[in-house]
PyMOL Python script that loads the backbone (N, CA, C, O; Angstrom):
from pymol import cmd

cmd.read_pdbstr("""\
ATOM      1  N   MET A   1      22.152  -2.528  12.790  1.00  0.00           N
ATOM      2  CA  MET A   1      20.797  -2.763  13.371  1.00  0.00           C
ATOM      3  C   MET A   1      19.985  -3.414  12.195  1.00  0.00           C
ATOM      4  O   MET A   1      19.980  -2.875  11.089  1.00  0.00           O
ATOM      5  N   GLY A   2      19.344  -4.504  12.425  1.00  0.00           N
ATOM      6  CA  GLY A   2      18.507  -5.255  11.450  1.00  0.00           C
ATOM      7  C   GLY A   2      17.134  -5.028  11.753  1.00  0.00           C
ATOM      8  O   GLY A   2      16.812  -4.445  12.789  1.00  0.00           O
ATOM      9  N   ILE A   3      16.233  -5.478  10.861  1.00  0.00           N
ATOM     10  CA  ILE A   3      14.802  -5.023  10.926  1.00  0.00           C
ATOM     11  C   ILE A   3      14.131  -5.676  12.146  1.00  0.00           C
ATOM     12  O   ILE A   3      13.127  -5.159  12.638  1.00  0.00           O
ATOM     13  N   ASN A   4      14.719  -6.908  12.686  1.00  0.00           N
ATOM     14  CA  ASN A   4      14.187  -7.438  13.846  1.00  0.00           C
ATOM     15  C   ASN A   4      14.554  -6.589  15.042  1.00  0.00           C
ATOM     16  O   ASN A   4      13.792  -6.465  16.001  1.00  0.00           O
ATOM     17  N   ASP A   5      15.652  -6.049  14.969  1.00  0.00           N
ATOM     18  CA  ASP A   5      16.108  -4.991  16.093  1.00  0.00           C
ATOM     19  C   ASP A   5      15.176  -3.807  16.081  1.00  0.00           C
ATOM     20  O   ASP A   5      14.796  -3.325  17.148  1.00  0.00           O
ATOM     21  N   ILE A   6      14.796  -3.323  14.932  1.00  0.00           N
ATOM     22  CA  ILE A   6      13.966  -2.191  14.920  1.00  0.00           C
ATOM     23  C   ILE A   6      12.708  -2.447  15.465  1.00  0.00           C
ATOM     24  O   ILE A   6      12.212  -1.668  16.279  1.00  0.00           O
ATOM     25  N   VAL A   7      12.042  -3.646  15.028  1.00  0.00           N
ATOM     26  CA  VAL A   7      10.782  -3.957  15.491  1.00  0.00           C
ATOM     27  C   VAL A   7      10.712  -4.143  16.902  1.00  0.00           C
ATOM     28  O   VAL A   7       9.674  -3.829  17.484  1.00  0.00           O
ATOM     29  N   GLU A   8      11.692  -4.619  17.533  1.00  0.00           N
ATOM     30  CA  GLU A   8      11.748  -4.861  19.027  1.00  0.00           C
ATOM     31  C   GLU A   8      12.294  -3.771  19.817  1.00  0.00           C
ATOM     32  O   GLU A   8      12.282  -3.851  21.045  1.00  0.00           O
ATOM     33  N   ASP A   9      12.783  -2.735  19.202  1.00  0.00           N
ATOM     34  CA  ASP A   9      13.482  -1.633  19.853  1.00  0.00           C
ATOM     35  C   ASP A   9      12.344  -0.856  20.773  1.00  0.00           C
ATOM     36  O   ASP A   9      11.284  -0.510  20.253  1.00  0.00           O
ATOM     37  N   PRO A  10      12.598  -0.626  22.035  1.00  0.00           N
ATOM     38  CA  PRO A  10      11.787   0.125  22.925  1.00  0.00           C
ATOM     39  C   PRO A  10      11.410   1.524  22.429  1.00  0.00           C
ATOM     40  O   PRO A  10      10.290   1.994  22.630  1.00  0.00           O
ATOM     41  N   HIS A  11      12.385   2.178  21.772  1.00  0.00           N
ATOM     42  CA  HIS A  11      12.180   3.546  21.362  1.00  0.00           C
ATOM     43  C   HIS A  11      11.166   3.571  20.104  1.00  0.00           C
ATOM     44  O   HIS A  11      10.227   4.366  20.075  1.00  0.00           O
ATOM     45  N   TYR A  12      11.411   2.680  19.104  1.00  0.00           N
ATOM     46  CA  TYR A  12      10.422   2.645  18.125  1.00  0.00           C
ATOM     47  C   TYR A  12       9.066   2.251  18.668  1.00  0.00           C
ATOM     48  O   TYR A  12       8.105   2.856  18.193  1.00  0.00           O
ATOM     49  N   ARG A  13       8.846   1.355  19.565  1.00  0.00           N
ATOM     50  CA  ARG A  13       7.640   0.913  20.123  1.00  0.00           C
ATOM     51  C   ARG A  13       7.013   2.027  20.874  1.00  0.00           C
ATOM     52  O   ARG A  13       5.820   2.282  20.716  1.00  0.00           O
ATOM     53  N   ALA A  14       7.781   2.715  21.701  1.00  0.00           N
ATOM     54  CA  ALA A  14       7.161   3.878  22.389  1.00  0.00           C
ATOM     55  C   ALA A  14       6.541   4.998  21.432  1.00  0.00           C
ATOM     56  O   ALA A  14       5.587   5.701  21.762  1.00  0.00           O
ATOM     57  N   ARG A  15       7.185   5.073  20.236  1.00  0.00           N
ATOM     58  CA  ARG A  15       6.652   6.022  19.283  1.00  0.00           C
ATOM     59  C   ARG A  15       5.752   5.515  18.364  1.00  0.00           C
ATOM     60  O   ARG A  15       5.352   6.241  17.453  1.00  0.00           O
ATOM     61  N   ASN A  16       5.308   4.161  18.496  1.00  0.00           N
ATOM     62  CA  ASN A  16       4.390   3.551  17.505  1.00  0.00           C
ATOM     63  C   ASN A  16       4.886   3.719  16.050  1.00  0.00           C
ATOM     64  O   ASN A  16       4.145   4.014  15.113  1.00  0.00           O
ATOM     65  N   ALA A  17       6.184   3.508  15.961  1.00  0.00           N
ATOM     66  CA  ALA A  17       6.838   3.670  14.554  1.00  0.00           C
ATOM     67  C   ALA A  17       6.624   2.448  13.723  1.00  0.00           C
ATOM     68  O   ALA A  17       6.850   2.481  12.513  1.00  0.00           O
ATOM     69  N   ILE A  18       6.210   1.401  14.307  1.00  0.00           N
ATOM     70  CA  ILE A  18       5.895   0.130  13.582  1.00  0.00           C
ATOM     71  C   ILE A  18       4.431  -0.250  13.850  1.00  0.00           C
ATOM     72  O   ILE A  18       4.043  -0.533  14.984  1.00  0.00           O
ATOM     73  N   ILE A  19       3.653  -0.249  12.800  1.00  0.00           N
ATOM     74  CA  ILE A  19       2.257  -0.548  12.952  1.00  0.00           C
ATOM     75  C   ILE A  19       1.938  -1.830  12.306  1.00  0.00           C
ATOM     76  O   ILE A  19       2.756  -2.377  11.567  1.00  0.00           O
ATOM     77  N   GLU A  20       0.663  -2.381  12.580  1.00  0.00           N
ATOM     78  CA  GLU A  20       0.283  -3.581  11.959  1.00  0.00           C
ATOM     79  C   GLU A  20      -0.882  -3.239  10.827  1.00  0.00           C
ATOM     80  O   GLU A  20      -1.782  -2.423  11.030  1.00  0.00           O
ATOM     81  N   VAL A  21      -0.732  -3.932   9.712  1.00  0.00           N
ATOM     82  CA  VAL A  21      -1.706  -3.619   8.542  1.00  0.00           C
ATOM     83  C   VAL A  21      -2.199  -5.070   8.077  1.00  0.00           C
ATOM     84  O   VAL A  21      -1.435  -6.032   7.999  1.00  0.00           O
ATOM     85  N   GLU A  22      -3.435  -5.112   7.807  1.00  0.00           N
ATOM     86  CA  GLU A  22      -3.983  -6.337   7.372  1.00  0.00           C
ATOM     87  C   GLU A  22      -3.698  -6.549   5.783  1.00  0.00           C
ATOM     88  O   GLU A  22      -3.973  -5.650   4.989  1.00  0.00           O
ATOM     89  N   ASP A  23      -3.198  -7.644   5.408  1.00  0.00           N
ATOM     90  CA  ASP A  23      -3.033  -7.921   4.143  1.00  0.00           C
ATOM     91  C   ASP A  23      -3.867  -9.094   3.768  1.00  0.00           C
ATOM     92  O   ASP A  23      -3.807 -10.077   4.507  1.00  0.00           O
ATOM     93  N   PRO A  24      -4.729  -9.129   2.593  1.00  0.00           N
ATOM     94  CA  PRO A  24      -5.603 -10.209   2.292  1.00  0.00           C
ATOM     95  C   PRO A  24      -4.891 -11.514   1.964  1.00  0.00           C
ATOM     96  O   PRO A  24      -5.417 -12.614   2.128  1.00  0.00           O
ATOM     97  N   GLN A  25      -3.678 -11.327   1.497  1.00  0.00           N
ATOM     98  CA  GLN A  25      -2.850 -12.665   1.205  1.00  0.00           C
ATOM     99  C   GLN A  25      -2.046 -13.196   2.326  1.00  0.00           C
ATOM    100  O   GLN A  25      -1.947 -14.408   2.518  1.00  0.00           O
ATOM    101  N   TYR A  26      -1.401 -12.205   3.155  1.00  0.00           N
ATOM    102  CA  TYR A  26      -0.527 -12.675   4.179  1.00  0.00           C
ATOM    103  C   TYR A  26      -1.013 -12.492   5.613  1.00  0.00           C
ATOM    104  O   TYR A  26      -0.318 -12.849   6.564  1.00  0.00           O
ATOM    105  N   GLY A  27      -2.148 -11.962   5.751  1.00  0.00           N
ATOM    106  CA  GLY A  27      -2.703 -11.714   7.123  1.00  0.00           C
ATOM    107  C   GLY A  27      -2.142 -10.343   7.686  1.00  0.00           C
ATOM    108  O   GLY A  27      -2.025  -9.370   6.939  1.00  0.00           O
ATOM    109  N   THR A  28      -1.776 -10.293   9.109  1.00  0.00           N
ATOM    110  CA  THR A  28      -1.269  -9.231   9.622  1.00  0.00           C
ATOM    111  C   THR A  28       0.203  -8.960   9.463  1.00  0.00           C
ATOM    112  O   THR A  28       1.016  -9.787   9.874  1.00  0.00           O
ATOM    113  N   LEU A  29       0.575  -7.874   8.903  1.00  0.00           N
ATOM    114  CA  LEU A  29       2.029  -7.522   8.664  1.00  0.00           C
ATOM    115  C   LEU A  29       2.417  -6.307   9.472  1.00  0.00           C
ATOM    116  O   LEU A  29       1.577  -5.455   9.760  1.00  0.00           O
ATOM    117  N   LYS A  30       3.768  -6.212   9.867  1.00  0.00           N
ATOM    118  CA  LYS A  30       4.228  -5.111  10.497  1.00  0.00           C
ATOM    119  C   LYS A  30       4.627  -4.165   9.364  1.00  0.00           C
ATOM    120  O   LYS A  30       5.086  -4.565   8.294  1.00  0.00           O
ATOM    121  N   HIS A  31       4.423  -2.911   9.666  1.00  0.00           N
ATOM    122  CA  HIS A  31       4.624  -1.940   8.464  1.00  0.00           C
ATOM    123  C   HIS A  31       5.080  -0.634   9.137  1.00  0.00           C
ATOM    124  O   HIS A  31       4.595  -0.351  10.233  1.00  0.00           O
ATOM    125  N   PRO A  32       5.985   0.187   8.555  1.00  0.00           N
ATOM    126  CA  PRO A  32       6.429   1.384   9.108  1.00  0.00           C
ATOM    127  C   PRO A  32       5.262   2.391   9.109  1.00  0.00           C
ATOM    128  O   PRO A  32       4.511   2.511   8.141  1.00  0.00           O
ATOM    129  N   ALA A  33       5.149   3.098  10.227  1.00  0.00           N
ATOM    130  CA  ALA A  33       4.128   4.212  10.263  1.00  0.00           C
ATOM    131  C   ALA A  33       4.573   5.447   9.548  1.00  0.00           C
ATOM    132  O   ALA A  33       5.729   5.561   9.139  1.00  0.00           O
ATOM    133  N   VAL A  34       3.697   6.340   9.400  1.00  0.00           N
ATOM    134  CA  VAL A  34       3.908   7.591   8.637  1.00  0.00           C
ATOM    135  C   VAL A  34       4.877   8.413   9.464  1.00  0.00           C
ATOM    136  O   VAL A  34       4.687   8.601  10.665  1.00  0.00           O
ATOM    137  N   THR A  35       5.927   8.901   8.800  1.00  0.00           N
ATOM    138  CA  THR A  35       6.915   9.740   9.494  1.00  0.00           C
ATOM    139  C   THR A  35       7.303  10.921   8.573  1.00  0.00           C
ATOM    140  O   THR A  35       7.568  10.707   7.390  1.00  0.00           O
ATOM    141  N   PRO A  36       7.336  12.063   9.060  1.00  0.00           N
ATOM    142  CA  PRO A  36       7.039  12.489  10.410  1.00  0.00           C
ATOM    143  C   PRO A  36       5.496  12.684  10.707  1.00  0.00           C
ATOM    144  O   PRO A  36       4.682  12.808   9.791  1.00  0.00           O
ATOM    145  N   ARG A  37       5.191  12.700  11.872  1.00  0.00           N
ATOM    146  CA  ARG A  37       3.755  12.861  12.374  1.00  0.00           C
ATOM    147  C   ARG A  37       3.521  14.353  12.585  1.00  0.00           C
ATOM    148  O   ARG A  37       4.134  14.935  13.479  1.00  0.00           O
ATOM    149  N   LEU A  38       2.678  14.979  11.815  1.00  0.00           N
ATOM    150  CA  LEU A  38       2.463  16.375  12.031  1.00  0.00           C
ATOM    151  C   LEU A  38       1.145  16.507  12.918  1.00  0.00           C
ATOM    152  O   LEU A  38       0.232  15.682  12.874  1.00  0.00           O
ATOM    153  N   SER A  39       1.150  17.553  13.665  1.00  0.00           N
ATOM    154  CA  SER A  39       0.041  17.721  14.687  1.00  0.00           C
ATOM    155  C   SER A  39      -1.228  17.975  14.027  1.00  0.00           C
ATOM    156  O   SER A  39      -2.234  17.494  14.548  1.00  0.00           O
ATOM    157  N   HIS A  40      -1.346  18.704  12.888  1.00  0.00           N
ATOM    158  CA  HIS A  40      -2.576  19.008  12.206  1.00  0.00           C
ATOM    159  C   HIS A  40      -2.930  18.116  11.110  1.00  0.00           C
ATOM    160  O   HIS A  40      -4.028  18.153  10.554  1.00  0.00           O
ATOM    161  N   ASN A  41      -1.958  17.287  10.795  1.00  0.00           N
ATOM    162  CA  ASN A  41      -2.217  16.262   9.675  1.00  0.00           C
ATOM    163  C   ASN A  41      -1.190  15.180   9.764  1.00  0.00           C
ATOM    164  O   ASN A  41      -0.183  15.099   9.061  1.00  0.00           O
ATOM    165  N   PRO A  42      -1.586  14.303  10.774  1.00  0.00           N
ATOM    166  CA  PRO A  42      -0.562  13.249  11.161  1.00  0.00           C
ATOM    167  C   PRO A  42      -0.311  12.054  10.103  1.00  0.00           C
ATOM    168  O   PRO A  42       0.666  11.306  10.147  1.00  0.00           O
ATOM    169  N   GLY A  43      -1.299  11.995   9.187  1.00  0.00           N
ATOM    170  CA  GLY A  43      -1.218  10.929   8.180  1.00  0.00           C
ATOM    171  C   GLY A  43      -1.589   9.566   8.765  1.00  0.00           C
ATOM    172  O   GLY A  43      -1.657   9.390   9.981  1.00  0.00           O
ATOM    173  N   ALA A  44      -1.821   8.624   7.882  1.00  0.00           N
ATOM    174  CA  ALA A  44      -2.116   7.286   8.308  1.00  0.00           C
ATOM    175  C   ALA A  44      -1.888   6.373   7.228  1.00  0.00           C
ATOM    176  O   ALA A  44      -1.822   6.752   6.059  1.00  0.00           O
ATOM    177  N   VAL A  45      -1.745   4.983   7.648  1.00  0.00           N
ATOM    178  CA  VAL A  45      -1.680   3.919   6.737  1.00  0.00           C
ATOM    179  C   VAL A  45      -2.995   3.254   6.771  1.00  0.00           C
ATOM    180  O   VAL A  45      -3.414   2.858   7.858  1.00  0.00           O
ATOM    181  N   HIS A  46      -3.699   3.086   5.687  1.00  0.00           N
ATOM    182  CA  HIS A  46      -5.032   2.563   5.636  1.00  0.00           C
ATOM    183  C   HIS A  46      -5.066   1.143   5.136  1.00  0.00           C
ATOM    184  O   HIS A  46      -5.992   0.396   5.456  1.00  0.00           O
ATOM    185  N   ARG A  47      -4.035   0.737   4.326  1.00  0.00           N
ATOM    186  CA  ARG A  47      -3.925  -0.704   3.972  1.00  0.00           C
ATOM    187  C   ARG A  47      -2.502  -0.939   3.419  1.00  0.00           C
ATOM    188  O   ARG A  47      -1.717  -0.014   3.209  1.00  0.00           O
ATOM    189  N   GLY A  48      -2.239  -2.184   3.208  1.00  0.00           N
ATOM    190  CA  GLY A  48      -1.008  -2.519   2.596  1.00  0.00           C
ATOM    191  C   GLY A  48      -1.092  -2.296   1.174  1.00  0.00           C
ATOM    192  O   GLY A  48      -2.135  -1.879   0.670  1.00  0.00           O
ATOM    193  N   ALA A  49       0.017  -2.566   0.445  1.00  0.00           N
ATOM    194  CA  ALA A  49       0.233  -2.405  -0.965  1.00  0.00           C
ATOM    195  C   ALA A  49      -0.752  -3.316  -1.665  1.00  0.00           C
ATOM    196  O   ALA A  49      -0.915  -4.458  -1.236  1.00  0.00           O
ATOM    197  N   PRO A  50      -1.415  -2.875  -2.716  1.00  0.00           N
ATOM    198  CA  PRO A  50      -2.360  -3.758  -3.464  1.00  0.00           C
ATOM    199  C   PRO A  50      -1.457  -4.814  -4.371  1.00  0.00           C
ATOM    200  O   PRO A  50      -0.298  -4.537  -4.680  1.00  0.00           O
ATOM    201  N   THR A  51      -2.009  -5.878  -4.712  1.00  0.00           N
ATOM    202  CA  THR A  51      -1.313  -6.720  -5.536  1.00  0.00           C
ATOM    203  C   THR A  51      -0.977  -6.175  -6.865  1.00  0.00           C
ATOM    204  O   THR A  51      -1.650  -5.231  -7.279  1.00  0.00           O
ATOM    205  N   ILE A  52       0.026  -6.676  -7.616  1.00  0.00           N
ATOM    206  CA  ILE A  52       0.456  -6.141  -8.920  1.00  0.00           C
ATOM    207  C   ILE A  52      -0.810  -6.196  -9.901  1.00  0.00           C
ATOM    208  O   ILE A  52      -1.465  -7.210 -10.140  1.00  0.00           O
ATOM    209  N   GLY A  53      -1.007  -5.064 -10.362  1.00  0.00           N
ATOM    210  CA  GLY A  53      -2.085  -4.996 -11.364  1.00  0.00           C
ATOM    211  C   GLY A  53      -3.524  -4.734 -10.853  1.00  0.00           C
ATOM    212  O   GLY A  53      -4.440  -4.545 -11.653  1.00  0.00           O
ATOM    213  N   ALA A  54      -3.709  -4.723  -9.553  1.00  0.00           N
ATOM    214  CA  ALA A  54      -5.035  -4.654  -8.988  1.00  0.00           C
ATOM    215  C   ALA A  54      -5.723  -3.320  -9.424  1.00  0.00           C
ATOM    216  O   ALA A  54      -6.949  -3.295  -9.528  1.00  0.00           O
ATOM    217  N   ASP A  55      -5.024  -2.294  -9.662  1.00  0.00           N
ATOM    218  CA  ASP A  55      -5.716  -0.958  -9.897  1.00  0.00           C
ATOM    219  C   ASP A  55      -5.491  -0.575 -11.326  1.00  0.00           C
ATOM    220  O   ASP A  55      -5.713   0.584 -11.676  1.00  0.00           O
ATOM    221  N   THR A  56      -5.052  -1.500 -12.195  1.00  0.00           N
ATOM    222  CA  THR A  56      -4.710  -1.145 -13.575  1.00  0.00           C
ATOM    223  C   THR A  56      -5.952  -0.664 -14.344  1.00  0.00           C
ATOM    224  O   THR A  56      -5.945   0.402 -14.960  1.00  0.00           O
ATOM    225  N   ASP A  57      -7.048  -1.503 -14.290  1.00  0.00           N
ATOM    226  CA  ASP A  57      -8.268  -1.025 -14.973  1.00  0.00           C
ATOM    227  C   ASP A  57      -8.810   0.335 -14.503  1.00  0.00           C
ATOM    228  O   ASP A  57      -9.186   1.147 -15.349  1.00  0.00           O
ATOM    229  N   THR A  58      -8.865   0.612 -13.220  1.00  0.00           N
ATOM    230  CA  THR A  58      -9.199   1.820 -12.743  1.00  0.00           C
ATOM    231  C   THR A  58      -8.353   2.989 -13.160  1.00  0.00           C
ATOM    232  O   THR A  58      -8.892   4.074 -13.375  1.00  0.00           O
ATOM    233  N   ILE A  59      -7.063   2.828 -13.285  1.00  0.00           N
ATOM    234  CA  ILE A  59      -6.159   3.838 -13.771  1.00  0.00           C
ATOM    235  C   ILE A  59      -6.499   4.064 -15.240  1.00  0.00           C
ATOM    236  O   ILE A  59      -6.694   5.203 -15.663  1.00  0.00           O
ATOM    237  N   LEU A  60      -6.568   3.038 -15.982  1.00  0.00           N
ATOM    238  CA  LEU A  60      -6.733   3.168 -17.448  1.00  0.00           C
ATOM    239  C   LEU A  60      -8.154   3.827 -17.795  1.00  0.00           C
ATOM    240  O   LEU A  60      -8.294   4.532 -18.794  1.00  0.00           O
ATOM    241  N   ARG A  61      -9.131   3.566 -16.959  1.00  0.00           N
ATOM    242  CA  ARG A  61     -10.459   4.206 -17.105  1.00  0.00           C
ATOM    243  C   ARG A  61     -10.476   5.605 -16.602  1.00  0.00           C
ATOM    244  O   ARG A  61     -10.947   6.509 -17.292  1.00  0.00           O
ATOM    245  N   ASP A  62      -9.946   5.825 -15.343  1.00  0.00           N
ATOM    246  CA  ASP A  62     -10.167   7.103 -14.641  1.00  0.00           C
ATOM    247  C   ASP A  62      -9.060   8.135 -14.993  1.00  0.00           C
ATOM    248  O   ASP A  62      -9.314   9.339 -15.031  1.00  0.00           O
ATOM    249  N   MET A  63      -7.961   7.687 -15.221  1.00  0.00           N
ATOM    250  CA  MET A  63      -6.860   8.660 -15.365  1.00  0.00           C
ATOM    251  C   MET A  63      -6.527   8.836 -16.917  1.00  0.00           C
ATOM    252  O   MET A  63      -6.198   9.919 -17.402  1.00  0.00           O
ATOM    253  N   LEU A  64      -6.651   7.640 -17.647  1.00  0.00           N
ATOM    254  CA  LEU A  64      -6.364   7.827 -19.066  1.00  0.00           C
ATOM    255  C   LEU A  64      -7.668   7.850 -20.088  1.00  0.00           C
ATOM    256  O   LEU A  64      -7.587   7.925 -21.314  1.00  0.00           O
ATOM    257  N   ALA A  65      -8.753   7.776 -19.399  1.00  0.00           N
ATOM    258  CA  ALA A  65     -10.066   7.821 -20.020  1.00  0.00           C
ATOM    259  C   ALA A  65     -10.235   6.918 -21.214  1.00  0.00           C
ATOM    260  O   ALA A  65     -10.716   7.256 -22.296  1.00  0.00           O
ATOM    261  N   LEU A  66      -9.753   5.659 -20.865  1.00  0.00           N
ATOM    262  CA  LEU A  66      -9.918   4.574 -21.983  1.00  0.00           C
ATOM    263  C   LEU A  66     -11.355   3.980 -21.779  1.00  0.00           C
ATOM    264  O   LEU A  66     -11.864   3.955 -20.658  1.00  0.00           O
ATOM    265  N   SER A  67     -11.943   3.539 -22.805  1.00  0.00           N
ATOM    266  CA  SER A  67     -13.320   2.958 -22.673  1.00  0.00           C
ATOM    267  C   SER A  67     -13.073   1.572 -22.162  1.00  0.00           C
ATOM    268  O   SER A  67     -11.959   1.049 -22.108  1.00  0.00           O
ATOM    269  N   GLU A  68     -14.214   1.012 -21.786  1.00  0.00           N
ATOM    270  CA  GLU A  68     -14.248  -0.471 -21.378  1.00  0.00           C
ATOM    271  C   GLU A  68     -13.869  -1.361 -22.634  1.00  0.00           C
ATOM    272  O   GLU A  68     -13.257  -2.410 -22.433  1.00  0.00           O
ATOM    273  N   ALA A  69     -14.179  -1.017 -23.806  1.00  0.00           N
ATOM    274  CA  ALA A  69     -13.893  -1.817 -24.972  1.00  0.00           C
ATOM    275  C   ALA A  69     -12.365  -1.720 -25.137  1.00  0.00           C
ATOM    276  O   ALA A  69     -11.751  -2.755 -25.399  1.00  0.00           O
ATOM    277  N   ASP A  70     -11.684  -0.516 -24.999  1.00  0.00           N
ATOM    278  CA  ASP A  70     -10.225  -0.282 -25.173  1.00  0.00           C
ATOM    279  C   ASP A  70      -9.501  -1.207 -24.148  1.00  0.00           C
ATOM    280  O   ASP A  70      -8.572  -1.948 -24.468  1.00  0.00           O
ATOM    281  N   ILE A  71     -10.003  -1.100 -22.894  1.00  0.00           N
ATOM    282  CA  ILE A  71      -9.444  -1.859 -21.811  1.00  0.00           C
ATOM    283  C   ILE A  71      -9.484  -3.413 -22.063  1.00  0.00           C
ATOM    284  O   ILE A  71      -8.496  -4.126 -21.886  1.00  0.00           O
ATOM    285  N   ALA A  72     -10.708  -3.883 -22.490  1.00  0.00           N
ATOM    286  CA  ALA A  72     -10.819  -5.279 -22.892  1.00  0.00           C
ATOM    287  C   ALA A  72      -9.979  -5.597 -23.925  1.00  0.00           C
ATOM    288  O   ALA A  72      -9.482  -6.723 -23.904  1.00  0.00           O
ATOM    289  N   GLU A  73      -9.675  -4.759 -24.941  1.00  0.00           N
ATOM    290  CA  GLU A  73      -8.724  -5.124 -26.022  1.00  0.00           C
ATOM    291  C   GLU A  73      -7.394  -5.223 -25.559  1.00  0.00           C
ATOM    292  O   GLU A  73      -6.661  -6.074 -26.064  1.00  0.00           O
ATOM    293  N   LEU A  74      -6.944  -4.413 -24.596  1.00  0.00           N
ATOM    294  CA  LEU A  74      -5.563  -4.457 -24.031  1.00  0.00           C
ATOM    295  C   LEU A  74      -5.464  -5.722 -23.247  1.00  0.00           C
ATOM    296  O   LEU A  74      -4.381  -6.307 -23.229  1.00  0.00           O
ATOM    297  N   HIS A  75      -6.546  -6.229 -22.561  1.00  0.00           N
ATOM    298  CA  HIS A  75      -6.450  -7.408 -21.837  1.00  0.00           C
ATOM    299  C   HIS A  75      -6.379  -8.671 -22.959  1.00  0.00           C
ATOM    300  O   HIS A  75      -5.661  -9.654 -22.778  1.00  0.00           O
ATOM    301  N   ARG A  76      -7.141  -8.509 -24.012  1.00  0.00           N
ATOM    302  CA  ARG A  76      -7.189  -9.616 -24.989  1.00  0.00           C
ATOM    303  C   ARG A  76      -5.764  -9.780 -25.592  1.00  0.00           C
ATOM    304  O   ARG A  76      -5.324 -10.908 -25.813  1.00  0.00           O
ATOM    305  N   GLN A  77      -5.034  -8.649 -25.862  1.00  0.00           N
ATOM    306  CA  GLN A  77      -3.705  -8.679 -26.406  1.00  0.00           C
ATOM    307  C   GLN A  77      -2.682  -8.988 -25.442  1.00  0.00           C
ATOM    308  O   GLN A  77      -1.498  -9.035 -25.777  1.00  0.00           O
ATOM    309  N   GLN A  78      -3.105  -9.223 -24.151  1.00  0.00           N
ATOM    310  CA  GLN A  78      -2.201  -9.464 -23.047  1.00  0.00           C
ATOM    311  C   GLN A  78      -1.125  -8.290 -22.860  1.00  0.00           C
ATOM    312  O   GLN A  78       0.025  -8.532 -22.491  1.00  0.00           O
ATOM    313  N   ILE A  79      -1.585  -7.014 -23.140  1.00  0.00           N
ATOM    314  CA  ILE A  79      -0.727  -5.933 -22.834  1.00  0.00           C
ATOM    315  C   ILE A  79      -0.836  -5.509 -21.465  1.00  0.00           C
ATOM    316  O   ILE A  79       0.123  -4.987 -20.897  1.00  0.00           O
ATOM    317  N   VAL A  80      -2.001  -5.708 -20.868  1.00  0.00           N
ATOM    318  CA  VAL A  80      -2.201  -5.449 -19.428  1.00  0.00           C
ATOM    319  C   VAL A  80      -2.770  -6.822 -18.730  1.00  0.00           C
ATOM    320  O   VAL A  80      -3.013  -6.846 -17.524  1.00  0.00           O
TER     321      VAL A  80
END
""", "prot")
cmd.dss("prot")
cmd.show_as("cartoon", "prot")
cmd.util.cbc("prot")
cmd.orient("prot")
């Protein structure tokens, strides 16, 4: 079974196992839904994957506690 078979399969469709997600670069994309779906916490897909490096500065600042000057220096040295 190929991906096209999965997308068109009536069982997958009936279970909403393939959802559509907006991507800023490619438009509407088909994407697997969250599995399993739990009754009290079903989960959700809010967006497609970010572009490579889109969250780098946020992670360096918020999780690694680097200063703006440190981050700028990493960019200047083309480390990030």
